[in-house]
C-alpha positions as CSV (number, residue, x, y, z in Angstrom):
1,X,-24.6,9.0,-19.3
2,X,-25.4,12.1,-17.4
3,X,-23.9,15.5,-17.0
4,X,-23.3,16.3,-13.3
5,X,-21.6,18.6,-10.7
6,X,-22.0,18.4,-7.0
7,X,-24.9,20.6,-6.1
8,X,-23.3,21.2,-2.6
9,X,-19.7,20.8,-3.1
10,X,-18.2,18.5,-0.3
11,X,-15.5,20.2,1.6
12,X,-13.0,17.5,1.4
13,X,-11.8,15.6,-1.6
14,X,-9.0,12.8,-1.9
15,X,-7.4,11.5,-5.2
16,X,-5.5,8.3,-4.6
17,X,-3.3,7.5,-7.9
18,X,-0.4,5.4,-8.7
19,X,2.2,7.9,-10.2
20,X,3.2,11.4,-10.3
21,X,1.2,12.9,-13.2
22,X,-1.8,10.5,-12.8
23,X,-4.0,13.0,-11.1
24,X,-3.4,15.6,-14.0
25,X,-3.8,13.2,-16.9
26,X,-6.8,11.4,-15.5
27,X,-8.9,14.2,-13.7
28,X,-6.8,17.3,-13.6
29,X,-9.6,19.7,-14.9
30,X,-12.2,18.2,-12.5
31,X,-9.7,18.9,-9.6
32,X,-9.1,22.3,-10.9
33,X,-12.9,22.9,-11.0
34,X,-13.4,21.7,-7.5
35,X,-10.5,23.8,-6.3
36,X,-11.9,26.9,-7.7
37,X,-15.2,26.1,-5.9
38,X,-13.3,26.0,-2.7
39,X,-12.8,22.3,-2.1
40,X,-10.1,21.0,0.3
41,X,-8.3,18.5,-2.0
42,X,-5.4,16.1,-1.1
43,X,-3.5,13.9,-3.5
44,X,-2.2,10.5,-2.4
45,X,0.4,9.1,-4.8
46,X,1.4,5.6,-4.1
47,X,4.7,5.5,-6.0
48,X,7.1,8.3,-7.0
49,X,7.6,7.3,-10.4
50,X,11.2,5.9,-10.0
51,X,11.1,3.8,-13.2
52,X,9.9,6.6,-15.6
53,X,13.0,7.4,-17.5
54,X,15.1,6.1,-20.3
55,X,18.1,8.5,-19.8
56,X,21.4,6.5,-19.2
57,X,22.5,8.8,-16.4
58,X,19.3,8.8,-14.5
59,X,19.0,6.9,-11.2
60,X,15.8,5.9,-9.3
61,X,17.0,8.1,-6.5
62,X,17.4,11.3,-8.5
63,X,14.1,10.4,-10.5
64,X,12.2,10.3,-7.2
65,X,13.2,13.9,-6.3
66,X,12.4,15.2,-9.7
67,X,9.1,13.6,-10.1
68,X,7.8,14.5,-6.6
69,X,8.7,18.1,-7.2
70,X,7.0,18.0,-10.5
71,X,3.8,16.6,-9.0
72,X,3.9,19.1,-6.2
73,X,4.2,22.0,-8.7
74,X,1.4,20.4,-11.1
75,X,-0.9,20.0,-8.1
76,X,-0.4,23.6,-7.1
77,X,-1.3,24.7,-10.6
78,X,-4.8,23.0,-10.1
79,X,-5.2,24.5,-6.7
80,X,-4.0,21.3,-4.7
81,X,-1.7,22.2,-1.9
82,X,-1.2,18.8,-0.2
83,X,0.5,15.9,-2.0
84,X,1.2,12.7,0.1
85,X,3.8,10.1,-1.5
86,X,3.5,6.5,-0.2
87,X,6.7,5.7,-1.8
88,X,6.0,2.2,-3.1
89,X,8.3,1.0,-5.8
90,X,7.2,2.1,-9.4
91,X,6.0,-0.7,-11.5
92,X,5.6,-3.1,-8.5
93,X,2.2,-2.0,-7.1
94,X,-0.1,-4.6,-5.9
95,X,-3.5,-4.3,-4.0
96,X,-1.8,-5.8,-0.8
97,X,-3.1,-5.6,2.7
98,X,-0.2,-3.2,3.5
99,X,-1.2,-0.8,0.6
100,X,-4.9,-1.1,1.7
101,X,-3.8,-0.3,5.4
102,X,-1.8,2.8,4.3
103,X,-4.9,4.2,2.2
104,X,-7.3,3.3,5.0
105,X,-5.2,5.3,7.5
106,X,-5.4,8.3,5.3
107,X,-9.1,8.0,4.8
108,X,-9.6,7.9,8.4
109,X,-7.2,10.9,9.1
110,X,-8.4,13.0,6.3
111,X,-12.1,12.1,6.1
112,X,-12.8,13.0,2.6
113,X,-16.4,13.3,1.3
114,X,-15.4,12.3,-2.3
115,X,-12.6,9.8,-3.2
116,X,-11.2,9.8,-6.8
117,X,-9.1,6.8,-8.2
118,X,-8.7,4.5,-11.1
119,X,-10.6,1.7,-12.7
120,X,-9.2,-1.7,-11.4
121,X,-10.9,-3.5,-14.2
122,X,-9.2,-1.9,-17.2
123,X,-6.7,-3.8,-19.1
124,X,-6.5,-1.9,-22.4
125,X,-8.1,1.1,-24.0
126,X,-9.7,0.1,-27.2
127,X,-6.7,-0.7,-29.7
128,X,-4.6,2.3,-28.7
129,X,-3.1,1.6,-25.2
130,X,-2.6,-1.1,-22.6
131,X,-3.3,0.1,-19.0
132,X,-0.5,0.2,-16.5
133,X,-0.8,-2.6,-13.9
134,X,0.0,0.0,-11.2
135,X,-3.2,1.9,-12.3
136,X,-5.2,-1.3,-11.7
137,X,-3.6,-2.0,-8.4
138,X,-4.2,1.4,-7.0
139,X,-7.9,1.3,-8.0
140,X,-8.4,-2.0,-6.4
141,X,-6.7,-1.1,-3.2
142,X,-8.4,2.2,-3.0
143,X,-12.0,0.8,-3.5
144,X,-11.3,-1.9,-0.9
145,X,-10.1,0.8,1.5
146,X,-13.1,2.9,1.0
147,X,-15.5,-0.1,1.4
148,X,-15.7,-1.8,3.7
149,X,-12.3,-1.3,5.5
150,X,-12.3,2.4,6.5
151,X,-15.9,2.1,7.7
152,X,-15.4,-1.0,10.1
153,X,-13.6,-0.2,13.3
154,X,-12.1,-3.5,13.8
155,X,-10.3,-3.4,10.5
156,X,-6.8,-2.3,11.3
157,X,-7.7,-1.5,15.0
158,X,-4.2,-0.1,15.4
159,X,-5.4,3.1,13.8
160,X,-7.5,3.8,16.8
161,X,-5.3,2.2,19.4
162,X,-2.2,3.8,18.3
163,X,-3.3,7.1,16.7
164,X,-6.8,7.6,17.9
165,X,-8.2,7.7,14.3
166,X,-11.9,6.8,14.0
167,X,-13.7,5.1,11.3
168,X,-14.8,7.0,8.1
169,X,-17.5,6.4,5.5
170,X,-16.8,8.0,2.2
171,X,-19.9,9.5,0.5
172,X,-19.1,9.4,-3.1
173,X,-16.4,7.6,-5.4
174,X,-15.2,9.0,-8.8
175,X,-13.6,6.4,-10.9
176,X,-11.4,7.9,-13.5
177,X,-10.4,6.3,-16.7
178,X,-13.4,4.0,-16.3
179,X,-14.5,1.4,-18.8
180,X,-18.1,2.2,-18.5
181,X,-18.4,5.8,-17.3
182,X,-21.8,7.2,-16.1
183,X,-21.0,10.8,-15.6
184,X,-19.2,13.7,-17.6
185,X,-18.1,16.6,-16.1
186,X,-18.1,20.0,-17.9
187,X,-14.5,21.2,-17.6
188,X,-14.6,23.7,-20.5
189,X,-13.4,26.7,-18.2
190,X,-10.6,24.8,-16.7
191,X,-9.2,22.6,-19.4
192,X,-6.3,25.0,-19.9
193,X,-5.5,24.8,-16.3
194,X,-5.2,21.1,-16.7
195,X,-2.8,21.5,-19.5
196,X,-0.7,24.0,-17.7
197,X,-0.5,21.5,-14.9
198,X,0.8,18.9,-17.1
199,X,3.6,21.4,-18.4
200,X,5.0,20.8,-15.0
201,X,5.9,17.2,-15.8
202,X,8.9,18.0,-17.9
203,X,10.7,14.7,-17.2
204,X,7.8,12.7,-18.7
205,X,6.4,14.7,-21.6
206,X,8.9,15.3,-24.5
207,X,6.4,17.2,-26.7
208,X,4.4,19.7,-24.8
209,X,2.5,21.1,-27.7
210,X,1.6,17.7,-28.9
211,X,0.4,16.7,-25.5
212,X,-1.7,19.9,-25.2
213,X,-3.4,19.0,-28.7
214,X,-4.0,15.6,-27.6
215,X,-5.6,16.6,-24.4
216,X,-8.1,19.1,-26.2
217,X,-9.0,16.5,-28.8
218,X,-9.7,13.6,-26.3
219,X,-11.6,16.0,-24.0
220,X,-13.8,17.5,-26.7
221,X,-17.5,16.5,-26.1
222,X,-18.7,14.9,-29.3
223,X,-22.5,15.8,-28.1
224,X,-21.6,19.6,-27.9
225,X,-22.8,21.8,-30.9
226,X,-20.0,22.4,-33.4
227,X,-20.1,26.1,-32.8
228,X,-20.0,25.8,-29.2
229,X,-17.1,23.3,-28.1
230,X,-17.3,21.9,-24.8
231,X,-14.6,20.0,-22.9
232,X,-15.4,17.0,-20.5
233,X,-13.9,14.5,-18.3
234,X,-15.5,11.2,-17.7
235,X,-16.1,9.1,-14.5
236,X,-18.0,6.2,-13.1
237,X,-19.7,7.7,-10.1
238,X,-20.7,5.4,-7.2
239,X,-22.8,6.9,-4.5
240,X,-22.3,5.0,-1.2
241,X,-25.1,4.9,1.5
242,X,-24.7,7.0,4.6
């Protein structure tokens, strides 16, 4: 595994995730680092997290409003000023042609250099967690949209015909939460920014201090010298041909 950062930072970056709070939990510090360096970042969130509450008085409609606002606030903490919600039902995401079409349209519209998404192959994390099926679904749909769909003109030709959108080739894909990461990003200087962004997700995190402690522990680089702690986020990075 290698340490890396983009030598010449691409101007446009798109994060494509399943739920509000996914961008922050999976890659918040990396997004904050890129934003500090001047990148133009857009978050695409497939669902609005309308199932994520056990409160008897909560309804899906109320929760959508709460969680979308939490995500906008969290993104702003990271330096991300555009969040697009596709509003698919939470817990019911599949890598359908409809979802791929929606993501492809946004790739052609925004033309990102880097796309960040989740690993569609991960069903569990060691013995501590089962991966959410929506995470796998958004990873599969996004990778399929990146290649070959957004690249090839005759895929969803209505994007060109009805909106004048041209094809797009994504340069690099960062897969967060990867089963086999290849790169670790040094995020020491922005790990607290990630934690501050997660503080915005009040409807989802019951114990903020425990969350912050867990984030610091999991991000601590075991290869760093004991006297000089370093925090990292891990990705599988795929460099696509131009």
